mmCIF file of the N, C-alpha and C atoms, coordinates in Angstrom:
data_MODEL
# 
_entry.id   MODEL 
# 
loop_
_atom_site.group_PDB 
_atom_site.id 
_atom_site.type_symbol 
_atom_site.label_atom_id 
_atom_site.label_alt_id 
_atom_site.label_comp_id 
_atom_site.label_asym_id 
_atom_site.label_entity_id 
_atom_site.label_seq_id 
_atom_site.pdbx_PDB_ins_code 
_atom_site.Cartn_x 
_atom_site.Cartn_y 
_atom_site.Cartn_z 
_atom_site.occupancy 
_atom_site.B_iso_or_equiv 
_atom_site.pdbx_formal_charge 
_atom_site.auth_seq_id 
_atom_site.auth_comp_id 
_atom_site.auth_asym_id 
_atom_site.auth_atom_id 
_atom_site.pdbx_PDB_model_num 
ATOM 1   N N  . MET A 1 1  ? 23.214  -2.426  -20.671 1.00 0.00 ? 1  MET A N  1 
ATOM 2   C CA . MET A 1 1  ? 23.672  -2.540  -19.450 1.00 0.00 ? 1  MET A CA 1 
ATOM 3   C C  . MET A 1 1  ? 22.704  -3.155  -18.478 1.00 0.00 ? 1  MET A C  1 
ATOM 4   N N  . GLN A 1 2  ? 23.207  -3.920  -17.375 1.00 0.00 ? 2  GLN A N  1 
ATOM 5   C CA . GLN A 1 2  ? 22.512  -4.492  -16.448 1.00 0.00 ? 2  GLN A CA 1 
ATOM 6   C C  . GLN A 1 2  ? 22.891  -4.268  -15.100 1.00 0.00 ? 2  GLN A C  1 
ATOM 7   N N  . PHE A 1 3  ? 21.983  -3.846  -14.318 1.00 0.00 ? 3  PHE A N  1 
ATOM 8   C CA . PHE A 1 3  ? 22.239  -3.558  -12.909 1.00 0.00 ? 3  PHE A CA 1 
ATOM 9   C C  . PHE A 1 3  ? 21.875  -4.530  -11.962 1.00 0.00 ? 3  PHE A C  1 
ATOM 10  N N  . ARG A 1 4  ? 22.595  -4.654  -10.914 1.00 0.00 ? 4  ARG A N  1 
ATOM 11  C CA . ARG A 1 4  ? 22.301  -5.809  -9.938  1.00 0.00 ? 4  ARG A CA 1 
ATOM 12  C C  . ARG A 1 4  ? 22.183  -4.990  -8.439  1.00 0.00 ? 4  ARG A C  1 
ATOM 13  N N  . TYR A 1 5  ? 21.003  -5.180  -7.974  1.00 0.00 ? 5  TYR A N  1 
ATOM 14  C CA . TYR A 1 5  ? 20.748  -4.602  -6.683  1.00 0.00 ? 5  TYR A CA 1 
ATOM 15  C C  . TYR A 1 5  ? 20.576  -5.544  -5.586  1.00 0.00 ? 5  TYR A C  1 
ATOM 16  N N  . ALA A 1 6  ? 20.785  -5.169  -4.327  1.00 0.00 ? 6  ALA A N  1 
ATOM 17  C CA . ALA A 1 6  ? 20.597  -6.132  -3.230  1.00 0.00 ? 6  ALA A CA 1 
ATOM 18  C C  . ALA A 1 6  ? 19.188  -6.122  -3.109  1.00 0.00 ? 6  ALA A C  1 
ATOM 19  N N  . PRO A 1 7  ? 18.653  -7.352  -2.486  1.00 0.00 ? 7  PRO A N  1 
ATOM 20  C CA . PRO A 1 7  ? 17.073  -7.517  -2.276  1.00 0.00 ? 7  PRO A CA 1 
ATOM 21  C C  . PRO A 1 7  ? 16.570  -6.318  -1.617  1.00 0.00 ? 7  PRO A C  1 
ATOM 22  N N  . GLY A 1 8  ? 15.561  -5.900  -2.306  1.00 0.00 ? 8  GLY A N  1 
ATOM 23  C CA . GLY A 1 8  ? 14.714  -4.784  -1.814  1.00 0.00 ? 8  GLY A CA 1 
ATOM 24  C C  . GLY A 1 8  ? 15.200  -3.363  -2.056  1.00 0.00 ? 8  GLY A C  1 
ATOM 25  N N  . ALA A 1 9  ? 16.527  -3.410  -2.606  1.00 0.00 ? 9  ALA A N  1 
ATOM 26  C CA . ALA A 1 9  ? 17.050  -2.025  -2.915  1.00 0.00 ? 9  ALA A CA 1 
ATOM 27  C C  . ALA A 1 9  ? 16.794  -1.638  -4.312  1.00 0.00 ? 9  ALA A C  1 
ATOM 28  N N  . THR A 1 10 ? 15.983  -2.447  -4.975  1.00 0.00 ? 10 THR A N  1 
ATOM 29  C CA . THR A 1 10 ? 15.517  -2.055  -6.526  1.00 0.00 ? 10 THR A CA 1 
ATOM 30  C C  . THR A 1 10 ? 14.858  -0.739  -6.486  1.00 0.00 ? 10 THR A C  1 
ATOM 31  N N  . PRO A 1 11 ? 15.322  0.235   -7.175  1.00 0.00 ? 11 PRO A N  1 
ATOM 32  C CA . PRO A 1 11 ? 14.697  1.422   -7.360  1.00 0.00 ? 11 PRO A CA 1 
ATOM 33  C C  . PRO A 1 11 ? 13.208  1.240   -7.967  1.00 0.00 ? 11 PRO A C  1 
ATOM 34  N N  . LEU A 1 12 ? 12.579  2.148   -7.601  1.00 0.00 ? 12 LEU A N  1 
ATOM 35  C CA . LEU A 1 12 ? 11.045  2.066   -8.189  1.00 0.00 ? 12 LEU A CA 1 
ATOM 36  C C  . LEU A 1 12 ? 11.025  2.519   -9.561  1.00 0.00 ? 12 LEU A C  1 
ATOM 37  N N  . ASP A 1 13 ? 10.131  1.901   -10.349 1.00 0.00 ? 13 ASP A N  1 
ATOM 38  C CA . ASP A 1 13 ? 9.971   2.532   -11.887 1.00 0.00 ? 13 ASP A CA 1 
ATOM 39  C C  . ASP A 1 13 ? 9.406   3.902   -11.784 1.00 0.00 ? 13 ASP A C  1 
ATOM 40  N N  . LEU A 1 14 ? 9.850   4.663   -12.527 1.00 0.00 ? 14 LEU A N  1 
ATOM 41  C CA . LEU A 1 14 ? 9.387   6.061   -12.504 1.00 0.00 ? 14 LEU A CA 1 
ATOM 42  C C  . LEU A 1 14 ? 7.882   6.329   -12.767 1.00 0.00 ? 14 LEU A C  1 
ATOM 43  N N  . ASP A 1 15 ? 7.303   5.462   -13.487 1.00 0.00 ? 15 ASP A N  1 
ATOM 44  C CA . ASP A 1 15 ? 5.889   5.644   -13.698 1.00 0.00 ? 15 ASP A CA 1 
ATOM 45  C C  . ASP A 1 15 ? 5.148   5.059   -12.316 1.00 0.00 ? 15 ASP A C  1 
ATOM 46  N N  . GLU A 1 16 ? 5.635   4.097   -11.734 1.00 0.00 ? 16 GLU A N  1 
ATOM 47  C CA . GLU A 1 16 ? 5.064   3.583   -10.441 1.00 0.00 ? 16 GLU A CA 1 
ATOM 48  C C  . GLU A 1 16 ? 5.231   4.534   -9.376  1.00 0.00 ? 16 GLU A C  1 
ATOM 49  N N  . ALA A 1 17 ? 6.454   5.239   -9.288  1.00 0.00 ? 17 ALA A N  1 
ATOM 50  C CA . ALA A 1 17 ? 6.713   6.172   -8.196  1.00 0.00 ? 17 ALA A CA 1 
ATOM 51  C C  . ALA A 1 17 ? 5.935   7.480   -8.441  1.00 0.00 ? 17 ALA A C  1 
ATOM 52  N N  . ALA A 1 18 ? 5.475   7.805   -9.770  1.00 0.00 ? 18 ALA A N  1 
ATOM 53  C CA . ALA A 1 18 ? 4.614   8.949   -10.004 1.00 0.00 ? 18 ALA A CA 1 
ATOM 54  C C  . ALA A 1 18 ? 3.407   8.834   -9.282  1.00 0.00 ? 18 ALA A C  1 
ATOM 55  N N  . GLY A 1 19 ? 2.846   7.540   -8.932  1.00 0.00 ? 19 GLY A N  1 
ATOM 56  C CA . GLY A 1 19 ? 1.493   7.322   -8.514  1.00 0.00 ? 19 GLY A CA 1 
ATOM 57  C C  . GLY A 1 19 ? 1.455   7.292   -6.980  1.00 0.00 ? 19 GLY A C  1 
ATOM 58  N N  . LEU A 1 20 ? 2.696   7.349   -6.358  1.00 0.00 ? 20 LEU A N  1 
ATOM 59  C CA . LEU A 1 20 ? 2.840   7.254   -4.905  1.00 0.00 ? 20 LEU A CA 1 
ATOM 60  C C  . LEU A 1 20 ? 2.446   8.723   -4.218  1.00 0.00 ? 20 LEU A C  1 
ATOM 61  N N  . MET A 1 21 ? 1.842   8.664   -3.072  1.00 0.00 ? 21 MET A N  1 
ATOM 62  C CA . MET A 1 21 ? 1.735   9.922   -2.465  1.00 0.00 ? 21 MET A CA 1 
ATOM 63  C C  . MET A 1 21 ? 2.875   10.258  -1.569  1.00 0.00 ? 21 MET A C  1 
ATOM 64  N N  . PRO A 1 22 ? 3.443   9.319   -0.801  1.00 0.00 ? 22 PRO A N  1 
ATOM 65  C CA . PRO A 1 22 ? 4.661   9.725   -0.043  1.00 0.00 ? 22 PRO A CA 1 
ATOM 66  C C  . PRO A 1 22 ? 5.947   9.811   -0.924  1.00 0.00 ? 22 PRO A C  1 
ATOM 67  N N  . THR A 1 23 ? 6.535   10.911  -0.832  1.00 0.00 ? 23 THR A N  1 
ATOM 68  C CA . THR A 1 23 ? 7.716   11.311  -1.793  1.00 0.00 ? 23 THR A CA 1 
ATOM 69  C C  . THR A 1 23 ? 8.978   10.577  -1.274  1.00 0.00 ? 23 THR A C  1 
ATOM 70  N N  . HIS A 1 24 ? 9.142   10.172  -0.160  1.00 0.00 ? 24 HIS A N  1 
ATOM 71  C CA . HIS A 1 24 ? 10.330  9.675   0.401   1.00 0.00 ? 24 HIS A CA 1 
ATOM 72  C C  . HIS A 1 24 ? 10.562  8.274   0.134   1.00 0.00 ? 24 HIS A C  1 
ATOM 73  N N  . ILE A 1 25 ? 9.739   7.563   -0.559  1.00 0.00 ? 25 ILE A N  1 
ATOM 74  C CA . ILE A 1 25 ? 9.827   6.167   -0.889  1.00 0.00 ? 25 ILE A CA 1 
ATOM 75  C C  . ILE A 1 25 ? 10.498  6.095   -2.245  1.00 0.00 ? 25 ILE A C  1 
ATOM 76  N N  . THR A 1 26 ? 11.706  5.406   -2.324  1.00 0.00 ? 26 THR A N  1 
ATOM 77  C CA . THR A 1 26 ? 12.412  5.337   -3.543  1.00 0.00 ? 26 THR A CA 1 
ATOM 78  C C  . THR A 1 26 ? 12.778  3.910   -3.944  1.00 0.00 ? 26 THR A C  1 
ATOM 79  N N  . THR A 1 27 ? 12.700  2.924   -2.988  1.00 0.00 ? 27 THR A N  1 
ATOM 80  C CA . THR A 1 27 ? 12.954  1.522   -3.376  1.00 0.00 ? 27 THR A CA 1 
ATOM 81  C C  . THR A 1 27 ? 11.880  0.588   -3.058  1.00 0.00 ? 27 THR A C  1 
ATOM 82  N N  . GLN A 1 28 ? 11.971  -0.490  -3.756  1.00 0.00 ? 28 GLN A N  1 
ATOM 83  C CA . GLN A 1 28 ? 10.910  -1.600  -3.428  1.00 0.00 ? 28 GLN A CA 1 
ATOM 84  C C  . GLN A 1 28 ? 10.680  -1.943  -1.970  1.00 0.00 ? 28 GLN A C  1 
ATOM 85  N N  . ALA A 1 29 ? 11.824  -2.107  -1.221  1.00 0.00 ? 29 ALA A N  1 
ATOM 86  C CA . ALA A 1 29 ? 11.780  -2.387  0.139   1.00 0.00 ? 29 ALA A CA 1 
ATOM 87  C C  . ALA A 1 29 ? 11.003  -1.299  1.034   1.00 0.00 ? 29 ALA A C  1 
ATOM 88  N N  . GLU A 1 30 ? 11.233  -0.121  0.581   1.00 0.00 ? 30 GLU A N  1 
ATOM 89  C CA . GLU A 1 30 ? 10.581  1.046   1.368   1.00 0.00 ? 30 GLU A CA 1 
ATOM 90  C C  . GLU A 1 30 ? 9.067   0.892   1.048   1.00 0.00 ? 30 GLU A C  1 
ATOM 91  N N  . LEU A 1 31 ? 8.764   0.682   -0.089  1.00 0.00 ? 31 LEU A N  1 
ATOM 92  C CA . LEU A 1 31 ? 7.346   0.614   -0.550  1.00 0.00 ? 31 LEU A CA 1 
ATOM 93  C C  . LEU A 1 31 ? 6.624   -0.570  0.093   1.00 0.00 ? 31 LEU A C  1 
ATOM 94  N N  . ASN A 1 32 ? 7.308   -1.667  0.128   1.00 0.00 ? 32 ASN A N  1 
ATOM 95  C CA . ASN A 1 32 ? 6.782   -2.963  0.760   1.00 0.00 ? 32 ASN A CA 1 
ATOM 96  C C  . ASN A 1 32 ? 6.399   -2.607  2.435   1.00 0.00 ? 32 ASN A C  1 
ATOM 97  N N  . ALA A 1 33 ? 7.289   -1.925  3.008   1.00 0.00 ? 33 ALA A N  1 
ATOM 98  C CA . ALA A 1 33 ? 7.227   -1.665  4.441   1.00 0.00 ? 33 ALA A CA 1 
ATOM 99  C C  . ALA A 1 33 ? 6.042   -0.625  4.560   1.00 0.00 ? 33 ALA A C  1 
ATOM 100 N N  . TRP A 1 34 ? 5.950   0.265   3.761   1.00 0.00 ? 34 TRP A N  1 
ATOM 101 C CA . TRP A 1 34 ? 4.892   1.422   3.812   1.00 0.00 ? 34 TRP A CA 1 
ATOM 102 C C  . TRP A 1 34 ? 3.527   0.773   3.507   1.00 0.00 ? 34 TRP A C  1 
ATOM 103 N N  . GLU A 1 35 ? 3.401   -0.095  2.546   1.00 0.00 ? 35 GLU A N  1 
ATOM 104 C CA . GLU A 1 35 ? 2.181   -0.849  2.296   1.00 0.00 ? 35 GLU A CA 1 
ATOM 105 C C  . GLU A 1 35 ? 1.897   -1.814  3.428   1.00 0.00 ? 35 GLU A C  1 
ATOM 106 N N  . GLN A 1 36 ? 2.815   -2.343  3.956   1.00 0.00 ? 36 GLN A N  1 
ATOM 107 C CA . GLN A 1 36 ? 2.481   -3.337  5.149   1.00 0.00 ? 36 GLN A CA 1 
ATOM 108 C C  . GLN A 1 36 ? 1.897   -2.449  6.270   1.00 0.00 ? 36 GLN A C  1 
ATOM 109 N N  . PHE A 1 37 ? 2.295   -1.349  6.563   1.00 0.00 ? 37 PHE A N  1 
ATOM 110 C CA . PHE A 1 37 ? 1.830   -0.608  7.659   1.00 0.00 ? 37 PHE A CA 1 
ATOM 111 C C  . PHE A 1 37 ? 0.415   -0.151  7.332   1.00 0.00 ? 37 PHE A C  1 
ATOM 112 N N  . ASN A 1 38 ? 0.166   0.278   6.045   1.00 0.00 ? 38 ASN A N  1 
ATOM 113 C CA . ASN A 1 38 ? -1.139  0.802   5.634   1.00 0.00 ? 38 ASN A CA 1 
ATOM 114 C C  . ASN A 1 38 ? -2.030  -0.410  5.671   1.00 0.00 ? 38 ASN A C  1 
ATOM 115 N N  . VAL A 1 39 ? -1.721  -1.642  5.309   1.00 0.00 ? 39 VAL A N  1 
ATOM 116 C CA . VAL A 1 39 ? -2.603  -2.656  5.240   1.00 0.00 ? 39 VAL A CA 1 
ATOM 117 C C  . VAL A 1 39 ? -2.885  -3.158  6.759   1.00 0.00 ? 39 VAL A C  1 
ATOM 118 N N  . ALA A 1 40 ? -2.055  -2.815  7.666   1.00 0.00 ? 40 ALA A N  1 
ATOM 119 C CA . ALA A 1 40 ? -2.259  -3.226  9.044   1.00 0.00 ? 40 ALA A CA 1 
ATOM 120 C C  . ALA A 1 40 ? -3.405  -2.147  9.574   1.00 0.00 ? 40 ALA A C  1 
ATOM 121 N N  . GLN A 1 41 ? -3.175  -0.823  9.221   1.00 0.00 ? 41 GLN A N  1 
ATOM 122 C CA . GLN A 1 41 ? -4.241  0.132   9.525   1.00 0.00 ? 41 GLN A CA 1 
ATOM 123 C C  . GLN A 1 41 ? -5.556  -0.219  9.018   1.00 0.00 ? 41 GLN A C  1 
ATOM 124 N N  . GLY A 1 42 ? -5.726  -0.672  7.714   1.00 0.00 ? 42 GLY A N  1 
ATOM 125 C CA . GLY A 1 42 ? -6.883  -1.244  7.251   1.00 0.00 ? 42 GLY A CA 1 
ATOM 126 C C  . GLY A 1 42 ? -7.649  -2.202  7.953   1.00 0.00 ? 42 GLY A C  1 
ATOM 127 N N  . GLU A 1 43 ? -6.654  -3.216  8.346   1.00 0.00 ? 43 GLU A N  1 
ATOM 128 C CA . GLU A 1 43 ? -7.164  -4.395  9.208   1.00 0.00 ? 43 GLU A CA 1 
ATOM 129 C C  . GLU A 1 43 ? -7.664  -3.879  10.513  1.00 0.00 ? 43 GLU A C  1 
ATOM 130 N N  . ARG A 1 44 ? -6.987  -2.983  11.168  1.00 0.00 ? 44 ARG A N  1 
ATOM 131 C CA . ARG A 1 44 ? -7.562  -2.420  12.484  1.00 0.00 ? 44 ARG A CA 1 
ATOM 132 C C  . ARG A 1 44 ? -8.973  -1.815  12.211  1.00 0.00 ? 44 ARG A C  1 
ATOM 133 N N  . TRP A 1 45 ? -9.079  -0.909  11.098  1.00 0.00 ? 45 TRP A N  1 
ATOM 134 C CA . TRP A 1 45 ? -10.139 -0.317  10.750  1.00 0.00 ? 45 TRP A CA 1 
ATOM 135 C C  . TRP A 1 45 ? -11.269 -1.374  10.651  1.00 0.00 ? 45 TRP A C  1 
ATOM 136 N N  . SER A 1 46 ? -11.079 -2.467  9.830   1.00 0.00 ? 46 SER A N  1 
ATOM 137 C CA . SER A 1 46 ? -12.163 -3.416  9.644   1.00 0.00 ? 46 SER A CA 1 
ATOM 138 C C  . SER A 1 46 ? -12.600 -4.145  10.863  1.00 0.00 ? 46 SER A C  1 
ATOM 139 N N  . SER A 1 47 ? -11.637 -4.406  11.809  1.00 0.00 ? 47 SER A N  1 
ATOM 140 C CA . SER A 1 47 ? -12.096 -5.136  13.123  1.00 0.00 ? 47 SER A CA 1 
ATOM 141 C C  . SER A 1 47 ? -12.848 -4.161  14.024  1.00 0.00 ? 47 SER A C  1 
ATOM 142 N N  . ARG A 1 48 ? -12.884 -2.898  13.774  1.00 0.00 ? 48 ARG A N  1 
ATOM 143 C CA . ARG A 1 48 ? -13.694 -1.977  14.613  1.00 0.00 ? 48 ARG A CA 1 
ATOM 144 C C  . ARG A 1 48 ? -15.078 -1.871  14.011  1.00 0.00 ? 48 ARG A C  1 
ATOM 145 N N  . GLN A 1 49 ? -15.396 -2.336  12.804  1.00 0.00 ? 49 GLN A N  1 
ATOM 146 C CA . GLN A 1 49 ? -16.708 -2.168  12.196  1.00 0.00 ? 49 GLN A CA 1 
ATOM 147 C C  . GLN A 1 49 ? -17.657 -3.088  12.827  1.00 0.00 ? 49 GLN A C  1 
ATOM 148 N N  . THR A 1 50 ? -18.623 -2.603  13.401  1.00 0.00 ? 50 THR A N  1 
ATOM 149 C CA . THR A 1 50 ? -19.735 -3.461  13.975  1.00 0.00 ? 50 THR A CA 1 
ATOM 150 C C  . THR A 1 50 ? -20.780 -4.148  13.075  1.00 0.00 ? 50 THR A C  1 
ATOM 151 N N  . LYS A 1 51 ? -21.093 -3.257  12.051  1.00 0.00 ? 51 LYS A N  1 
ATOM 152 C CA . LYS A 1 51 ? -22.076 -3.802  10.966  1.00 0.00 ? 51 LYS A CA 1 
ATOM 153 C C  . LYS A 1 51 ? -21.180 -3.915  9.731   1.00 0.00 ? 51 LYS A C  1 
ATOM 154 N N  . ARG A 1 52 ? -20.726 -5.276  9.475   1.00 0.00 ? 52 ARG A N  1 
ATOM 155 C CA . ARG A 1 52 ? -19.947 -5.477  8.253   1.00 0.00 ? 52 ARG A CA 1 
ATOM 156 C C  . ARG A 1 52 ? -20.411 -6.782  7.600   1.00 0.00 ? 52 ARG A C  1 
ATOM 157 N N  . ASN A 1 53 ? -20.571 -6.783  6.321   1.00 0.00 ? 53 ASN A N  1 
ATOM 158 C CA . ASN A 1 53 ? -20.643 -7.849  5.561   1.00 0.00 ? 53 ASN A CA 1 
ATOM 159 C C  . ASN A 1 53 ? -19.600 -7.959  4.612   1.00 0.00 ? 53 ASN A C  1 
ATOM 160 N N  . LEU A 1 54 ? -18.676 -8.922  4.930   1.00 0.00 ? 54 LEU A N  1 
ATOM 161 C CA . LEU A 1 54 ? -17.429 -9.050  4.312   1.00 0.00 ? 54 LEU A CA 1 
ATOM 162 C C  . LEU A 1 54 ? -17.456 -9.271  2.715   1.00 0.00 ? 54 LEU A C  1 
ATOM 163 N N  . LEU A 1 55 ? -18.607 -9.769  2.317   1.00 0.00 ? 55 LEU A N  1 
ATOM 164 C CA . LEU A 1 55 ? -18.873 -10.012 0.879   1.00 0.00 ? 55 LEU A CA 1 
ATOM 165 C C  . LEU A 1 55 ? -19.483 -8.827  0.219   1.00 0.00 ? 55 LEU A C  1 
ATOM 166 N N  . GLU A 1 56 ? -19.905 -7.744  0.896   1.00 0.00 ? 56 GLU A N  1 
ATOM 167 C CA . GLU A 1 56 ? -20.512 -6.674  0.320   1.00 0.00 ? 56 GLU A CA 1 
ATOM 168 C C  . GLU A 1 56 ? -19.582 -5.687  -0.312  1.00 0.00 ? 56 GLU A C  1 
ATOM 169 N N  . GLU A 1 57 ? -19.906 -5.402  -1.611  1.00 0.00 ? 57 GLU A N  1 
ATOM 170 C CA . GLU A 1 57 ? -18.901 -4.571  -2.417  1.00 0.00 ? 57 GLU A CA 1 
ATOM 171 C C  . GLU A 1 57 ? -18.615 -3.314  -1.611  1.00 0.00 ? 57 GLU A C  1 
ATOM 172 N N  . ALA A 1 58 ? -19.441 -2.559  -1.107  1.00 0.00 ? 58 ALA A N  1 
ATOM 173 C CA . ALA A 1 58 ? -19.170 -1.395  -0.412  1.00 0.00 ? 58 ALA A CA 1 
ATOM 174 C C  . ALA A 1 58 ? -18.137 -1.574  0.871   1.00 0.00 ? 58 ALA A C  1 
ATOM 175 N N  . PHE A 1 59 ? -18.312 -2.621  1.483   1.00 0.00 ? 59 PHE A N  1 
ATOM 176 C CA . PHE A 1 59 ? -17.349 -2.977  2.503   1.00 0.00 ? 59 PHE A CA 1 
ATOM 177 C C  . PHE A 1 59 ? -15.842 -3.285  1.888   1.00 0.00 ? 59 PHE A C  1 
ATOM 178 N N  . VAL A 1 60 ? -15.799 -4.072  1.010   1.00 0.00 ? 60 VAL A N  1 
ATOM 179 C CA . VAL A 1 60 ? -14.472 -4.375  0.252   1.00 0.00 ? 60 VAL A CA 1 
ATOM 180 C C  . VAL A 1 60 ? -13.957 -3.118  -0.239  1.00 0.00 ? 60 VAL A C  1 
ATOM 181 N N  . ARG A 1 61 ? -14.682 -2.118  -0.814  1.00 0.00 ? 61 ARG A N  1 
ATOM 182 C CA . ARG A 1 61 ? -14.185 -0.921  -1.387  1.00 0.00 ? 61 ARG A CA 1 
ATOM 183 C C  . ARG A 1 61 ? -13.611 0.041   -0.210  1.00 0.00 ? 61 ARG A C  1 
ATOM 184 N N  . ASP A 1 62 ? -14.351 0.065   0.762   1.00 0.00 ? 62 ASP A N  1 
ATOM 185 C CA . ASP A 1 62 ? -13.944 0.743   1.945   1.00 0.00 ? 62 ASP A CA 1 
ATOM 186 C C  . ASP A 1 62 ? -12.666 0.199   2.613   1.00 0.00 ? 62 ASP A C  1 
ATOM 187 N N  . LEU A 1 63 ? -12.666 -1.095  2.681   1.00 0.00 ? 63 LEU A N  1 
ATOM 188 C CA . LEU A 1 63 ? -11.362 -1.758  3.286   1.00 0.00 ? 63 LEU A CA 1 
ATOM 189 C C  . LEU A 1 63 ? -10.160 -1.409  2.262   1.00 0.00 ? 63 LEU A C  1 
ATOM 190 N N  . HIS A 1 64 ? -10.438 -1.513  1.073   1.00 0.00 ? 64 HIS A N  1 
ATOM 191 C CA . HIS A 1 64 ? -9.279  -1.299  0.182   1.00 0.00 ? 64 HIS A CA 1 
ATOM 192 C C  . HIS A 1 64 ? -8.828  0.163   0.269   1.00 0.00 ? 64 HIS A C  1 
ATOM 193 N N  . ARG A 1 65 ? -9.735  1.116   0.372   1.00 0.00 ? 65 ARG A N  1 
ATOM 194 C CA . ARG A 1 65 ? -9.543  2.586   0.529   1.00 0.00 ? 65 ARG A CA 1 
ATOM 195 C C  . ARG A 1 65 ? -8.586  2.768   1.823   1.00 0.00 ? 65 ARG A C  1 
ATOM 196 N N  . HIS A 1 66 ? -9.088  2.124   2.858   1.00 0.00 ? 66 HIS A N  1 
ATOM 197 C CA . HIS A 1 66 ? -8.319  2.308   4.108   1.00 0.00 ? 66 HIS A CA 1 
ATOM 198 C C  . HIS A 1 66 ? -6.919  1.635   4.141   1.00 0.00 ? 66 HIS A C  1 
ATOM 199 N N  . MET A 1 67 ? -6.749  0.689   3.274   1.00 0.00 ? 67 MET A N  1 
ATOM 200 C CA . MET A 1 67 ? -5.413  -0.151  3.230   1.00 0.00 ? 67 MET A CA 1 
ATOM 201 C C  . MET A 1 67 ? -4.411  0.592   2.276   1.00 0.00 ? 67 MET A C  1 
ATOM 202 N N  . PHE A 1 68 ? -4.936  1.477   1.369   1.00 0.00 ? 68 PHE A N  1 
ATOM 203 C CA . PHE A 1 68 ? -4.114  2.023   0.347   1.00 0.00 ? 68 PHE A CA 1 
ATOM 204 C C  . PHE A 1 68 ? -4.162  3.600   0.203   1.00 0.00 ? 68 PHE A C  1 
ATOM 205 N N  . ASP A 1 69 ? -5.070  4.279   1.003   1.00 0.00 ? 69 ASP A N  1 
ATOM 206 C CA . ASP A 1 69 ? -5.294  5.594   0.827   1.00 0.00 ? 69 ASP A CA 1 
ATOM 207 C C  . ASP A 1 69 ? -4.173  6.646   1.037   1.00 0.00 ? 69 ASP A C  1 
ATOM 208 N N  . LYS A 1 70 ? -3.176  6.075   1.886   1.00 0.00 ? 70 LYS A N  1 
ATOM 209 C CA . LYS A 1 70 ? -2.098  6.839   2.115   1.00 0.00 ? 70 LYS A CA 1 
ATOM 210 C C  . LYS A 1 70 ? -0.759  6.621   1.450   1.00 0.00 ? 70 LYS A C  1 
ATOM 211 N N  . THR A 1 71 ? -1.018  5.702   0.429   1.00 0.00 ? 71 THR A N  1 
ATOM 212 C CA . THR A 1 71 ? 0.130   5.080   -0.553  1.00 0.00 ? 71 THR A CA 1 
ATOM 213 C C  . THR A 1 71 ? -0.241  5.500   -1.839  1.00 0.00 ? 71 THR A C  1 
ATOM 214 N N  . TRP A 1 72 ? -1.196  5.246   -2.531  1.00 0.00 ? 72 TRP A N  1 
ATOM 215 C CA . TRP A 1 72 ? -1.320  5.440   -3.936  1.00 0.00 ? 72 TRP A CA 1 
ATOM 216 C C  . TRP A 1 72 ? -2.499  6.523   -4.220  1.00 0.00 ? 72 TRP A C  1 
ATOM 217 N N  . ARG A 1 73 ? -2.205  7.298   -5.297  1.00 0.00 ? 73 ARG A N  1 
ATOM 218 C CA . ARG A 1 73 ? -3.279  8.355   -5.649  1.00 0.00 ? 73 ARG A CA 1 
ATOM 219 C C  . ARG A 1 73 ? -4.393  7.677   -6.278  1.00 0.00 ? 73 ARG A C  1 
# 
C-alpha cells in the first residue's frame, strides 16, 4: 500500500518521534518549524557570546546544544 501526503504533512517515523521532547509534533512540517525556531534561538545565543572561538570544539558543542536541546533527547 502506498500513501500520498501533501508536502510537509508526512507523518514522522515512530522511531524518530520517540526521540522528540515535544509531544505535539506529528508531521515533518511541524518538526521543521520547531527546529527552525530552536536554531534561531541558538543563533541568538551565539551572537551574545563575547569570548568565542567558532572553531573550538567546546563552542560548537554548546551551539549545537542550544540549537536542539528543546527538540531531541
